C-alpha positions in Angstrom: -27.5 -168.3 47.5 -25.9 -170.6 45.0 -27.9 -171.3 41.7 -29.3 -175.0 42.2 -29.8 -177.3 39.0 -31.5 -180.6 39.0 -31.8 -183.0 36.2 -34.9 -185.2 37.0 -38.2 -186.8 35.9 -41.7 -185.7 36.9 -42.8 -189.0 39.0 -39.3 -190.2 40.6 -39.9 -190.1 44.3 -36.2 -189.4 44.9 -36.3 -186.1 42.6 -39.7 -185.1 44.7 -37.7 -185.8 47.9 -34.5 -183.6 46.7 -36.7 -180.9 45.8 -38.5 -180.9 49.1 -35.3 -181.0 51.1 -33.7 -178.1 49.3 -36.9 -176.0 49.6 -36.9 -176.8 53.4 -33.2 -175.2 53.4 -34.6 -172.1 51.9 -33.8 -172.6 48.1 -36.6 -170.8 46.1 -35.4 -171.2 42.5 -34.5 -174.6 41.2 -33.6 -174.9 37.6 -35.3 -178.2 36.7 -34.1 -180.1 33.3 -36.9 -182.7 32.8 -35.0 -185.9 31.1 -38.2 -187.6 30.5 -39.6 -184.6 28.4 -36.1 -184.2 26.7 -34.2 -187.6 26.1 -31.3 -185.6 24.8 -30.9 -184.1 28.1 -30.3 -187.3 29.8 -27.0 -187.4 27.3 -26.0 -184.2 28.5 -26.5 -185.2 32.3 -24.7 -188.4 31.4 -21.6 -186.8 29.9 -21.6 -184.1 33.0 -21.9 -186.6 35.9 -20.9 -190.1 34.8 -24.2 -191.3 36.0 -27.6 -192.2 34.1 -30.2 -192.2 37.2 -32.0 -189.0 38.4 -31.9 -186.8 40.2 -28.5 -185.4 39.7 -28.0 -182.2 41.6 -25.8 -179.4 41.1 -25.2 -176.6 43.6 -23.4 -173.8 42.0 -20.6 -175.7 39.9 -20.6 -178.4 42.5 -22.1 -181.9 41.4 -23.7 -183.2 44.5 -24.9 -186.5 43.1 -28.3 -187.9 43.7 -31.0 -187.6 46.5 -29.3 -190.0 48.7 -25.9 -187.8 48.3 -27.9 -184.5 49.0 -29.4 -186.1 52.2 -25.8 -187.3 53.4 -24.5 -184.0 52.7 -27.3 -182.4 54.6 -26.8 -184.6 57.5 -23.2 -183.9 57.7 -23.9 -180.1 58.0 -22.3 -179.7 54.6 -25.8 -178.5 52.6 -26.3 -174.9 54.0 -22.7 -173.8 53.7 -22.7 -175.1 50.0 -25.9 -173.2 49.1 -24.2 -170.2 50.7 
């Protein structure tokens, strides 16, 4: 299974939903980067993605986007193959 990394905050409902969906699809380990605890990481996230909102989700080297992007990918049947 591909490595999963999420830039997130603790109380963001979209972050919580994205993590729940990934766990439903069998992801056991998620590298969580909390931009609320380390604001410098938000700058890193913005440089990598061009976006300032959380969550920002990476599966392997692929930037999936935010929660809505993850849900849409799953609904199209693309999430499980990407997770590998």
